[in-house]
C-alpha positions in Angstrom: -95.5 98.1 5.9 -92.3 96.2 6.9 -89.2 98.0 5.6 -85.5 97.3 5.8 -85.2 99.7 8.8 -87.5 97.3 10.7 -84.9 94.6 10.3 -82.3 97.0 11.8 -84.6 97.5 14.8 -84.9 93.8 15.4 -81.1 93.5 15.2 -80.8 96.5 17.6 -83.0 95.0 20.3 -81.3 91.6 19.9 -77.9 93.3 20.4 -79.1 95.2 23.5 -80.8 92.0 24.9 -77.7 89.9 24.4 -75.5 92.6 26.0 -76.9 91.7 29.4 -75.2 88.2 29.6 -72.1 89.6 27.8 -71.7 92.1 30.7 -72.4 89.4 33.2 -69.7 87.2 31.7 -67.0 89.9 31.4 -67.5 91.2 35.0 -66.9 87.8 36.4 -63.3 88.1 35.1 -62.6 91.8 35.0 -63.5 94.5 37.6 -66.8 96.1 36.6 -65.4 99.6 36.8 -62.5 98.8 34.5 -64.8 97.0 32.1 -67.2 99.9 31.9 -64.5 102.6 31.6 -62.9 100.8 28.7 -66.0 99.9 26.7 -67.7 103.3 27.0 -64.5 105.2 26.2 -64.1 103.0 23.1 -67.8 103.6 22.1 -67.4 107.4 22.6 -64.2 107.4 20.5 -65.9 105.5 17.6 -68.9 107.8 17.6 -66.8 111.0 17.9 -64.9 109.9 14.8 -68.2 109.1 13.0 -69.8 112.4 13.9 -66.7 114.3 12.9 -66.9 112.7 9.5 -70.7 112.9 8.9 -72.2 115.7 11.0 -73.9 118.4 9.0 -74.0 121.0 11.8 -71.8 121.6 14.9 -73.4 122.1 18.3 -72.9 125.4 20.2 -70.6 125.5 23.2 -73.6 125.6 25.5 -75.0 122.5 23.9 -71.7 120.7 24.1 -71.4 121.5 27.8 -75.1 120.4 28.5 -74.6 117.2 26.6 -71.4 116.4 28.4 -73.1 117.0 31.8 -76.1 114.9 30.8 -73.7 112.2 29.7 -72.2 112.1 33.2 -75.7 111.1 34.5 -77.0 109.0 31.6 -73.9 107.2 30.5 -71.7 107.5 33.6 -73.7 107.1 36.8 -76.3 105.1 34.9 -73.7 102.6 33.6 -72.2 102.1 37.0 -75.6 101.3 38.5 -76.6 99.2 35.5 -73.5 97.0 35.7 -74.0 96.8 39.5 -77.5 95.4 38.9 -76.3 92.8 36.3 -73.5 91.7 38.6 -75.8 91.3 41.6 -78.9 89.7 40.2 -80.2 87.5 37.3 -79.6 88.9 33.9 -83.2 88.4 32.8 -84.6 90.0 35.9 -82.4 93.0 35.5 -83.6 93.4 31.9 -87.2 93.2 32.9 -86.8 95.8 35.7 -85.0 98.1 33.4 -87.8 97.7 30.8 -90.0 99.6 33.2 -88.2 102.9 32.4 -91.1 104.2 30.1 -93.3 104.4 33.1 -90.9 106.5 35.0 -90.3 108.6 31.8 -94.0 109.2 31.5 -94.3 110.3 35.2 -91.2 112.6 35.1 -92.2 114.0 31.7 -95.6 115.0 33.2 -93.9 116.9 36.0 -91.5 118.5 33.5 -94.4 119.7 31.4 -93.5 117.5 28.4 -96.8 115.6 28.2 -100.1 114.6 29.7 -100.9 111.3 31.4 -104.1 109.9 30.0 -106.1 107.2 31.8 -104.5 104.6 29.5 -101.0 105.8 30.4 -101.9 105.9 34.1 -103.0 102.3 34.0 -99.8 101.4 32.2 -97.7 103.2 34.8 -99.6 101.4 37.6 -99.1 98.0 36.0 -95.4 98.6 35.4 -94.7 99.7 39.0 -96.7 96.8 40.3 -94.6 94.4 38.2 -91.4 96.1 39.4 -92.4 95.6 43.0 -93.4 92.0 42.4 -90.1 91.1 40.8 -87.8 93.3 43.0 -89.2 92.0 46.3 -89.6 88.3 45.4 -85.9 87.9 45.1 -84.5 84.4 45.7 -81.1 83.3 47.0 -78.7 82.8 44.1 -76.7 79.6 43.7 -73.6 81.3 45.3 -75.6 82.1 48.4 -75.9 85.9 47.8 -79.3 87.6 47.7 -80.5 89.1 44.4 -82.5 91.9 46.2 -79.6 94.3 46.0 -79.2 93.8 42.3 -83.0 94.1 41.8 -83.1 97.5 43.6 -80.1 98.7 41.6 -81.9 97.8 38.4 -84.9 99.9 39.5 -82.6 102.7 40.4 -81.0 102.4 36.9 -84.4 102.6 35.3 -85.2 105.8 37.2 -81.8 107.4 36.4 -82.3 106.6 32.7 -85.8 108.2 32.9 -84.4 111.4 34.4 -81.7 111.5 31.7 -84.2 111.1 28.9 -86.5 113.8 30.3 -83.7 116.2 30.9 -82.4 115.6 27.4 -85.8 116.3 25.9 -86.2 119.3 28.1 -82.9 121.1 27.4 -81.3 119.6 24.3 -83.7 118.8 21.5 -82.2 120.6 18.5 -78.9 118.7 18.0 -78.3 115.8 15.6 -79.0 112.5 17.3 -75.6 111.0 16.5 -73.9 114.1 18.0 -76.0 113.7 21.1 -75.0 110.1 21.4 -71.3 110.9 20.9 -71.1 113.7 23.4 -73.2 112.0 26.1 -71.0 108.9 25.8 -67.9 111.2 26.1 -69.4 112.8 29.2 -70.2 109.4 30.7 -66.6 108.2 30.1 -65.2 111.0 32.3 -66.5 109.7 35.7 -66.0 106.1 34.6 -62.3 106.7 33.8 -61.9 108.6 37.1 -63.5 106.0 39.3 -62.3 103.1 37.2 -58.6 104.2 37.0 -57.4 102.1 40.0 -59.2 99.0 38.7 -57.7 99.6 35.2 -54.2 99.8 36.7 -54.8 96.6 38.7 -56.0 94.7 35.6 -53.6 92.5 33.8 -54.8 93.4 30.3 -52.5 91.1 28.4 -53.6 88.1 30.5 -57.3 88.6 29.7 -58.9 85.8 27.7 -60.1 86.6 24.1 -63.7 86.3 25.3 -63.3 89.4 27.6 -61.8 91.4 24.8 -64.7 90.3 22.6 -67.1 91.4 25.4 -65.5 94.8 25.5 -65.8 95.2 21.7 -69.4 94.0 21.8 -70.4 96.0 24.8 -68.8 99.1 23.5 -68.6 99.3 19.7 -71.6 97.1 18.9 -74.0 97.7 21.7 -73.3 101.3 22.6 -72.0 102.8 19.3 -73.5 100.8 16.3 -76.8 100.0 17.9 -77.3 103.6 18.9 -76.9 104.6 15.2 -79.6 102.0 14.4 -81.8 103.5 17.1 -81.5 107.0 15.7 -82.1 105.8 12.2 -85.3 104.2 13.4 -86.4 107.4 15.0 -85.8 109.3 11.8 -87.4 106.8 9.4 -90.0 105.0 11.4 -90.9 107.6 14.0 -90.5 107.5 17.8 -93.7 105.4 18.4 -93.0 102.6 16.0 -89.3 102.5 16.9 -90.1 102.5 20.6 -92.4 99.4 20.2 -89.3 97.3 19.4 -87.9 98.1 22.9 -90.6 95.8 24.3 -88.7 92.9 22.9 -85.3 93.7 24.5 -86.1 91.8 27.7 -87.3 88.8 25.7 -83.9 88.5 24.0 -82.2 89.1 27.4 -84.3 86.3 29.0 -83.6 83.9 26.1 -79.8 84.6 26.1 -79.7 84.2 29.9 -81.6 80.9 29.7 -79.3 79.5 27.0 -75.9 80.8 28.2 -76.4 81.3 32.0 -79.1 78.7 32.7 -81.2 81.3 34.5 -84.8 80.3 35.3 -87.2 83.0 36.7 -89.6 82.0 39.5 -93.3 81.9 38.7 -94.0 85.1 40.6 -91.2 86.8 38.7 -92.9 85.6 35.5 -96.1 87.2 36.5 -94.2 90.4 37.3 -92.6 90.2 33.8 -95.9 90.0 32.1 -97.3 92.9 34.2 -94.3 95.1 33.3 -94.5 94.3 29.6 -98.3 95.0 29.6 -97.7 98.3 31.4 -94.9 99.4 29.1 -97.2 98.6 26.1 -100.0 100.8 27.5 -97.6 103.5 28.5 -96.0 103.7 25.1 -99.1 103.7 23.0 
């Protein structure tokens, strides 16, 4: 039965899909490290205020430290690699490669003792990895003469980092309110981004930035990282993890559509085959 929360899930994946070209646009004008540091710090601040006002229970000191440490990986290092992939390859291709993360989550989860790999899941993992290889290694030369192979490999690395983060979170922190997890991990991620991004932030002429970049910072931080995360956790609570996770399959579709309309990106036929292979594999892995 389709309920109002399903509409929020559609809006969530649309936001996350459209975020790819938004990041691409902003990082053509502002240094990626400065952009990332500001948008994630803004998202962390918004969610910390939200959690302070609504949280029913406070995490222990150990849980806070664990979540901050996890955030350094899942929202700090991951975001640096993610933005590097978007900057150095086509937006749609980056989105498709990142969509392979459920395959890596299933593999790592098995090694961590968090689940078994059935024959169906194994087939899904194999298809996902085959699609990743097909896309990553059929890179073309971009219009500006730079190869997209570096960006493709960064997108694969980002998918692996995200999988490690998800498995570690499930393994060590599974009894904290979801919005608190989001707020603290974003705060942890902001720490290395502010450290590494500080020189770029100092070198940025903030008052001279066009309104579009400020809009990208707000969209990429408040809307994509903070608000959409709340939608995600609401979906988990009301619809369940399986039904909510199915919506993630549509994120690269929105990213491809946005990249086609705004950036005039057109994947090659082989990359199209790889895309269908990844999506088929993700579907099998997740069900």
